[in-house]
N, C-alpha and C positions, 0 to 999 in steps of 0.2 A: 618755667620748668628748663633744668637741664638738660641737654639732647641725652647724654651717656655716660655711662663708665665701664668700660669694660673689667671683667673678673681678673683681678691681679694674675694668676698663672697664666691664663693664656694673653694676656698684655705683655707681660714681659718677655713671655717667648718669641709673640710675635713681632716683636720692636727688627728682630734680627731677619724676617723672612719675607721684609717691604721689597720687589723687585720691579725695576722699569721695564717692561716689556714692549717691545720694537717688531715682534713676529710678525710675518705675513700673513693675511688673513687665509683661514681656511675654508676652503669650499666642500661642501657636502650635496650630492644629489638633489636630498630631500628637504636640504633648506635653500629654501629662493630666499633674494637678497630682501625682499618686502617680508618674510617670516615674522612674526611678534617679537619672537625673543629671537631673531639673530646677531643682534648686537652682544649680548651674554653669552651665548652658543661661542661665537667668534671669539669672546676673551678667555673663557674656561678653557676651550679646547688649546689656545695658544698656550695658555700658563699651564696644560697638561694636569689640568683638576679633572676633568670630564673628558673619556676619550671618544673617539668615532668608530665605527665598526670596518674590518677591512675590505668593505665592497664600496667603501666611500662614502656611506652613507651613518646620519647620527640617529636614527630612529626617535624622533622627538616625541612621540606619544608612548611610548615603553614606560612601564612602570620603574621606578627604582627599588631596586630589593636593599634592606638592610643591611647590607654588607657591602653594595655599593655605595650606597648611603654613607656609611660609616669611613668609607678610603674618601669619598668625595671630598666630605666637611674635613678632615685629617690634610689632606691635599691643601685646601684653602685655606687653611690657618699656617700652614708652612711647620707643622707639627709631624711630618714621617719620621725626626728620630727623636721623639720624645722616649725621655725613659721612662718605662714603663715598671711601675711601683707596687702594683697591686695585680695579681694573677687571678685568672678566672678558670674554671674549666664546665662545659657544657657537654650533653651525651648526644649532639645533633653539630658541634663543629669541634676542629681539633687545628694544631699547629700546621696540619697538611692543606689547609684552605686558605686559597690565594689573598684573602683580606683577614687571616687571624688576625695579625698585628695592628692593621688598620683599626678592627673591631676592640683588641684592646687598648689601644690608644684611644679611643672613641669613649670606652666605658672608663678608664681613668679621668679623662676629663669631664664626665658628666654629660657628655653628649647625645646618649643615651642611651637606655636601662635595658638590661636583660630582660626578657620575655617572662621568665620564671627562675628559679634560683637551678634549675637542671637544664634549661633550655634559651637557646638564643632567637632559632629561627630567620635563620643569616637570607636565606630566599622567601621570607615573607615582604610586601610593599608596606614602604615607608607610607604614611600618613600626612596631609598638610598641616595637620592639628600637632603630631609630633614634632616639625622643621618649624612652625611656627613659635613652639614652646622654645625651642632650642635657639632661636632667635632671640626673642624676647628677654633669655635668659642671659647670654654673654652680650647685649647689646643692653643693658641694665639703664632704664631710665630712672630719676626720682620717683618715686611712689606716685601712682597715679590712681585715684578714687574710683572707684567702680559707676561711679556718676560719670566722669568722665568717659570711663570707655566705652559704656554703651554710648554715650552721645558719637563717639568717634566711628562705633560700628553700625549705628544707626542709618547714620550719614551717608554710611558706603556700602552696605552690602542690603542687597532685598530678602538675603535668607534670614536678618539678622534673626527671627524667633525660632529656626533651629539649632541657632549656638545655643552650646549648653550653657548655662549659668556659671559651673568651676571654671569655664574655658574663657570668658567673657573678658576680666582684667587682662589675662597674657596677650587674647588678641587685641584689645585695644594698647597694648603699648605697641604691640607689632607693627601695628597699624601709624601709631603716632608717629614711627620712625620710618615709615614708607620699606620697608623691608619684602612685603608680601608679594610673592608674584600673583599678579594678575593676567589670567589669559582669557582674550575674546573667544567669543561671543559670551563669555562668563565673569569677566572683570568686575561686574558688581556681584557676583555670590562668593559667599568665604567658602563653600564646600566643603567645612574644616575636615570631615571625617572621608574625603575621597583620597584617594592615592595619586602622590605625588611623580609625573611624568619626568621623562629626563629633561623635557624643554622650561618645567617651572623650575626645576633643581637650579638647572644654568642661572636663570632670575633669582632664587633665593641666592643661591651663593655671590653671584657677581653684586645683588643689592649686601649684602654681608662685609663684601672686601671694600666695597666704596665707603662702608660706613665706618669701617675701622681708619679707611685712610683718612677721612675727613676728618674724625676725631684727634686722628696722629697729627696731623697738619694743626688741629685749634691748638693739643699742648705744647707743641711746637712756640706755637705764634704765643701762648702763654709763657712760657717759659723765657722766651726772648723781651718781655715787656718790663717794665722796672714795677716793681711792688710796692701799692699803693696803701696808707691805711693812718690812722690817726696816731697822735702821742706828741713829744714833747718837743716843739716846734725851735729848728735853729736858725740862726738869723744870717745875711749873708755867705748863703752856702752858693758855690759856686758849679756850676754845671757843664759838660762839654760831653754831648753823646750820655754813653751810660754811666759815665765817671762823675761822680761830686765830690768836691773838696771840702771839707769842714776849715774855715779859718783857724787860723789860731788864735788862741785866749778864747775859746769859745768855753763856755759853760756848760757841761756834763754832770747829770746826776746819778750818782751810780749807788747800788743797792749792796752792802756789807755783808759777805758770810764771815760769820765769827765774828772777831773783835781786833783792831788797831788803836793805838795811840802814839801821839806823838811825843807822849813822856815815856812809856815803856817799852816799845817795840825799838828793834837795834836794825843797823842795815844789813838786807840780806833774806830777813824772815819773808816767807810768802803769805799769801792770802788770795781769796776767792770773791768776787763778785761778780753782779752784774747790771746792764741800765734799769733802772727803775720804772721806764717806759720804751717804746719805741722811740727814735729819735729820727724826726721828719723835717723836711724842709717847707717851704712857704707853698710848695706845691704838692704837700703829703708824701712825695717819695718816701719809702722807710728808707734812711741812710745807713740805721744800725738800728737791728732785731732785739728787744726785749730778751728773746730766748738765748742770744751768745752770752756766752760765759768769759767771765774776766779772770785773767792770773794775773794777779799781781806781786809784785816784789819790791822791797822797799830798798830804795837806795840809801837817804840819807833822813834824817830827822833832827828837829831844831826845838827845842824847848822855848816854852815863852819865858820871857823876861821880863821884869820891872819894869816899867813905863817908855820900853822900846817896842816890842812885838809881840805876836801872839804866838803861839806854837803852829811849826810849818811840818808835812811831810813832803819829800821829795818820792816819786816811785814809777816806776816803768809799767806800764800794759800789756800784755798780748790778750788779743782775742781769738776764742775758740767758740766752736757752736756743739752744740751737743744734739744729736738727732738717733732718737730710738740704741740709747746706750753707746752708740759710737762717736767719739771726739775726732773733730774733723778740725785741723788747724785752718784757718783763715789769713790770718797775717802773721808773719815772722818777722815783721818790723816791730817795735818795743817803743810807747808811745808816752814820754817823761811827762810829767805832771805837777801841778802843787794843788795842795788842799785853799782854795780861797773859803769855802763857808763850810760848815761842820755842824750837825744836828740843828739848836736853836740859834747857835755864833749865826750874825750875819751881818748888817752893817752898825749893829750895838757893842760889838765886837771891838768895831774901830776904836767907839769913842771912850772905852772901858780903860782906868788907869793903872791897874794892872794887867798886866800881859796873862793873856789863857791858853792853858792847854787844852785837849778836846781826846774825847775816845768815845770811838762809833763802835756800839755793842750791833750783835747781828739782827738784820734786817735794817738798820738805819738807813740815811742818806747822806751821802757826803755828794758834795758840789766842786768836780776838779776841773780845774782850767789847762786845757791843751796848750805845752810850749809850742807845739808847732803844727802844720795843716795836717789833716789825716785823708786820703783819698777813697772811694770808695766806692766799687761798683756796686750799682742802683739796682741791676738786673739778679745777679748772683748772688748778692751781700756781703762780697770778698772783699778782707779790710786791703786794699793796694799795699799802702806805704806811707 
């Protein structure tokens, strides 16, 4: 099971909010160094996600209200400047409330739901089940079966029988992700309907941030790794760190879009093609993806001549990559090649008495021979020169 994927909106916005914080530890009269959540409280207060009180206390056992919860989560996600696209009106809270904009942003991100159509109840306390549901949604695992969720909860919580059936899969996901705040001496009780204390909230949010940071690091590592896959293997590829050089005279199969002919097409005409499959080396690094779109320009054609030669076509190729209807140029260099094989014309073509012209129709494969080496970044897929 993959660890998790972050919801697209929060993930894209959170990328710019990662901060390396070297602030000094804050001391509270009611948080001794041996306190069970000391580390997380220190972290969350240093990052100004949760504030202490003017009398230098933290009040770890005080319950968190719905308004406070909205502000804490928005700060933890770095979304204080998120554009508010949907407005809400409630009878018990308005724009004069200190947490009004936090609440609107929390509602826009589905961090919590209104209590009813007309009331938000900002001073009501938030429950552990509400926080756990939020964490399980934002740190979204691959599908987990109810059976696996039940096993995870049974192995961890004495009060398993008190957990409602509708909540078991969600709680099981959160347990797999190890983000649930477990306060001694009730660390083996889920207490799903209990109110969340400020100390517990510090732990919940610290766990959230650590999981997101871990995910981002995994993503960065994956983006730095060469792409691996199956495809048509090219021999004698030279690899220098992340740069692979496909040698000159390598034969690459391309699939034509439209039609070209050694007899009828004139120099200057354009055509499209794509690789018939991924092009890989002997270690299965993807050198050229089958998703790359090739733009061809015919340079010269040579018609077949009896007893002398088969028809040939010279053209240059530019590599582009199509992604979500956005075409990104991967290489500005142009690759000159000649067709060495076409359609069913292979070695037998060399033995025929009469030279042969060829026509490649839509979807048919041509085999091109590179006239010069091609360098490719096997991490980014970029054609270099």
